MARDOSE-891579 format. One record per residue (C-alpha): residue in one letter; residue number from 1; x, y, z. Coordinates in steps of 0.02 Angstrom, whole numbers. Layout:
<atoms>
<atom a,NUM,<X,Y,Z>>
...
</atoms>
This chain:
<atoms>
<atom m,1,<0,0,0>>
<atom t,2,<61,173,-39>>
<atom m,3,<13,351,-7>>
<atom g,4,<38,394,-190>>
<atom k,5,<-78,454,-327>>
<atom q,6,<-156,587,-219>>
<atom d,7,<-181,711,-361>>
<atom t,8,<-332,620,-428>>
<atom g,9,<-487,535,-361>>
<atom p,10,<-556,537,-183>>
<atom t,11,<-386,526,-98>>
<atom r,12,<-350,706,-149>>
<atom g,13,<-443,758,9>>
<atom l,14,<-327,653,116>>
<atom r,15,<-169,753,79>>
<atom g,16,<-182,827,253>>
<atom l,17,<-137,657,326>>
<atom e,18,<43,701,283>>
<atom d,19,<35,868,375>>
<atom g,20,<162,890,515>>
<atom d,21,<27,948,637>>
<atom p,22,<-63,799,719>>
<atom s,23,<-220,904,745>>
<atom v,24,<-232,930,558>>
<atom r,25,<-214,743,528>>
<atom v,26,<-350,707,657>>
<atom r,27,<-469,828,568>>
<atom v,28,<-435,746,400>>
<atom a,29,<-464,572,472>>
<atom l,30,<-626,631,555>>
<atom a,31,<-685,700,389>>
<atom a,32,<-644,536,302>>
<atom g,33,<-750,442,427>>
<atom t,34,<-891,567,425>>
<atom n,35,<-904,557,237>>
<atom p,36,<-839,382,197>>
<atom d,37,<-782,338,23>>
<atom p,38,<-711,167,-26>>
<atom g,39,<-573,260,-117>>
<atom f,40,<-507,321,51>>
<atom v,41,<-477,149,126>>
<atom g,42,<-306,107,54>>
<atom t,43,<-234,274,108>>
<atom l,44,<-312,264,282>>
<atom v,45,<-243,88,310>>
<atom a,46,<-71,138,248>>
<atom r,47,<-67,290,361>>
<atom c,48,<-112,184,512>>
<atom g,49,<52,92,486>>
<atom i,50,<162,245,491>>
<atom d,51,<80,387,587>>
<atom p,52,<179,423,746>>
<atom d,53,<33,497,845>>
<atom f,54,<-81,385,948>>
<atom q,55,<-234,497,934>>
<atom v,56,<-215,510,746>>
<atom r,57,<-204,320,732>>
<atom e,58,<-360,298,839>>
<atom t,59,<-453,420,728>>
<atom l,60,<-394,330,573>>
<atom t,61,<-459,167,647>>
<atom w,62,<-626,250,684>>
<atom a,63,<-633,314,504>>
<atom l,64,<-602,138,439>>
<atom t,65,<-743,68,546>>
<atom r,66,<-858,188,455>>
<atom h,67,<-820,107,287>>
<atom p,68,<-893,-58,224>>
<atom a,69,<-808,-211,298>>
<atom s,70,<-807,-288,124>>
<atom v,71,<-682,-153,75>>
<atom t,72,<-582,-131,236>>
<atom v,73,<-559,-310,296>>
<atom p,74,<-461,-378,145>>
<atom l,75,<-337,-233,155>>
<atom l,76,<-318,-250,343>>
<atom v,77,<-291,-437,328>>
<atom e,78,<-152,-400,205>>
<atom e,79,<-79,-272,326>>
<atom v,80,<-65,-395,472>>
<atom r,81,<71,-479,370>>
<atom s,82,<173,-319,357>>
<atom e,83,<355,-316,412>>
<atom r,84,<318,-155,508>>
<atom a,85,<261,-192,686>>
<atom q,86,<154,-36,697>>
<atom a,87,<63,-84,538>>
<atom r,88,<27,-259,604>>
<atom g,89,<-30,-196,772>>
<atom q,90,<-144,-58,709>>
<atom a,91,<-221,-171,578>>
<atom l,92,<-260,-300,713>>
<atom h,93,<-331,-163,825>>
<atom t,94,<-442,-103,683>>
<atom l,95,<-502,-279,644>>
<atom s,96,<-552,-299,826>>
<atom k,97,<-655,-140,812>>
<atom i,98,<-739,-195,651>>
<atom g,99,<-776,-367,722>>
<atom d,100,<-802,-455,555>>
<atom r,101,<-767,-639,583>>
<atom r,102,<-713,-663,404>>
<atom a,103,<-546,-598,468>>
<atom w,104,<-525,-742,591>>
<atom p,105,<-411,-848,479>>
<atom a,106,<-286,-704,478>>
<atom i,107,<-258,-720,666>>
<atom t,108,<-117,-845,658>>
<atom p,109,<-14,-923,799>>
<atom a,110,<132,-819,735>>
<atom l,111,<35,-658,769>>
<atom l,112,<-25,-721,938>>
<atom s,113,<157,-748,987>>
<atom d,114,<228,-597,894>>
<atom a,115,<396,-540,964>>
<atom d,116,<328,-363,981>>
<atom d,117,<222,-350,1139>>
<atom e,118,<105,-219,1066>>
<atom v,119,<71,-325,913>>
<atom a,120,<42,-480,1019>>
<atom r,121,<-78,-387,1133>>
<atom s,122,<-174,-321,984>>
<atom a,123,<-181,-497,914>>
<atom w,124,<-250,-565,1079>>
<atom r,125,<-386,-434,1083>>
<atom a,126,<-433,-462,902>>
<atom a,127,<-432,-651,924>>
<atom v,128,<-559,-654,1065>>
<atom v,129,<-675,-540,965>>
<atom l,130,<-663,-639,803>>
<atom v,131,<-647,-820,862>>
<atom p,132,<-789,-937,812>>
<atom e,133,<-873,-1028,956>>
<atom d,134,<-802,-1196,905>>
<atom a,135,<-624,-1129,905>>
<atom r,136,<-622,-1051,1078>>
<atom h,137,<-535,-1197,1164>>
<atom e,138,<-403,-1207,1028>>
<atom l,139,<-372,-1019,1046>>
<atom a,140,<-355,-1039,1234>>
<atom v,141,<-220,-1171,1207>>
<atom v,142,<-121,-1052,1096>>
<atom l,143,<-143,-904,1214>>
<atom a,144,<-85,-1009,1361>>
<atom t,145,<85,-1028,1277>>
<atom q,146,<110,-842,1313>>
<atom l,147,<79,-852,1501>>
<atom g,148,<219,-774,1600>>
<atom r,149,<267,-660,1458>>
<atom g,150,<320,-479,1479>>
<atom e,151,<282,-348,1609>>
<atom a,152,<121,-322,1708>>
<atom e,153,<29,-231,1570>>
<atom t,154,<61,-370,1445>>
<atom r,155,<16,-505,1570>>
<atom l,156,<-146,-417,1614>>
<atom s,157,<-191,-405,1429>>
<atom l,158,<-167,-592,1411>>
<atom s,159,<-268,-629,1568>>
<atom r,160,<-411,-523,1502>>
<atom a,161,<-405,-612,1335>>
<atom l,162,<-412,-783,1418>>
<atom i,163,<-553,-730,1533>>
<atom a,164,<-650,-664,1383>>
<atom l,165,<-652,-841,1314>>
<atom g,166,<-758,-896,1461>>
<atom e,167,<-764,-1074,1523>>
<atom a,168,<-680,-1138,1365>>
<atom m,169,<-514,-1082,1435>>
<atom l,170,<-528,-1162,1608>>
<atom p,171,<-455,-1334,1569>>
<atom t,172,<-303,-1258,1484>>
<atom l,173,<-280,-1131,1623>>
<atom g,174,<-294,-1268,1753>>
<atom v,175,<-150,-1363,1672>>
<atom a,176,<-46,-1204,1669>>
<atom t,177,<-63,-1181,1858>>
<atom t,178,<50,-1333,1878>>
<atom d,179,<179,-1281,1747>>
<atom l,180,<362,-1305,1793>>
<atom d,181,<399,-1121,1755>>
<atom p,182,<355,-1017,1909>>
<atom r,183,<314,-864,1802>>
<atom v,184,<188,-966,1702>>
<atom r,185,<113,-1041,1860>>
<atom a,186,<96,-872,1944>>
<atom h,187,<16,-793,1791>>
<atom a,188,<-105,-938,1772>>
<atom i,189,<-155,-934,1956>>
<atom a,190,<-179,-745,1949>>
<atom t,191,<-289,-765,1796>>
<atom e,192,<-394,-895,1887>>
<atom r,193,<-414,-774,2032>>
<atom l,194,<-472,-636,1914>>
<atom w,195,<-593,-758,1831>>
<atom r,196,<-672,-796,2001>>
<atom d,197,<-665,-615,2062>>
<atom p,198,<-664,-488,1919>>
<atom d,199,<-648,-345,2045>>
<atom a,200,<-483,-410,2113>>
<atom g,201,<-333,-304,2069>>
<atom f,202,<-214,-386,1948>>
<atom e,203,<-57,-337,2043>>
<atom f,204,<-129,-408,2204>>
<atom a,205,<-179,-567,2113>>
<atom i,206,<-4,-584,2039>>
<atom e,207,<82,-560,2207>>
<atom e,208,<-33,-687,2291>>
<atom a,209,<-6,-807,2146>>
<atom k,210,<182,-789,2159>>
<atom r,211,<173,-841,2341>>
<atom v,212,<65,-991,2299>>
<atom a,213,<179,-1041,2156>>
<atom a,214,<334,-1023,2264>>
<atom l,215,<257,-1136,2396>>
<atom g,216,<217,-1266,2265>>
<atom g,217,<33,-1256,2310>>
<atom a,218,<-35,-1214,2137>>
<atom g,219,<-118,-1380,2112>>
<atom g,220,<-235,-1365,2259>>
<atom e,221,<-260,-1178,2281>>
<atom g,222,<-445,-1140,2276>>
<atom r,223,<-478,-1297,2174>>
</atoms>
């Protein structure tokens, strides 16, 4: 995808997406969503992959959700295979907002375990939105391979994704509470605690889980 050919057709009005002022880019993206045109989609998707400003990217995503999924989803599916981490992550984020399950086959194990934490987190969120009912257990198995990964924010994102799968994830999570890796055990136990008590703080759950895991009591804790 390119930002080229902006002298003709509907993308002429999107020239402002290259402006150095983020507020100008936000206004252009808002206009593109307010008055959607299929001719905008390629440029909006491409800009998502390179714009440095979070608010601009969120507005671009909103603009894309205002366009027909039949136009946006194929381009976004192509974008999740980009070499640019930001492009992958924002495309996944946008797919989660659109919620069209035709995009489900694009959520591969490679994306769910992407080396970039932001991309992986976006993939987890998109996966639990797009997954068909009969694939929820299989998704839980793949997500469980990421338990213990990263810092607190990343671990919380994974816990939320697993919890969003409902009871389909419980057998897999139960196995993980006895994993040989103490980080995996602690994360799994904390996720179980959050499943039982959604109001529990994640940091508290993690600290309690670490103590349980260190004592080797994961197998019987609350079970």
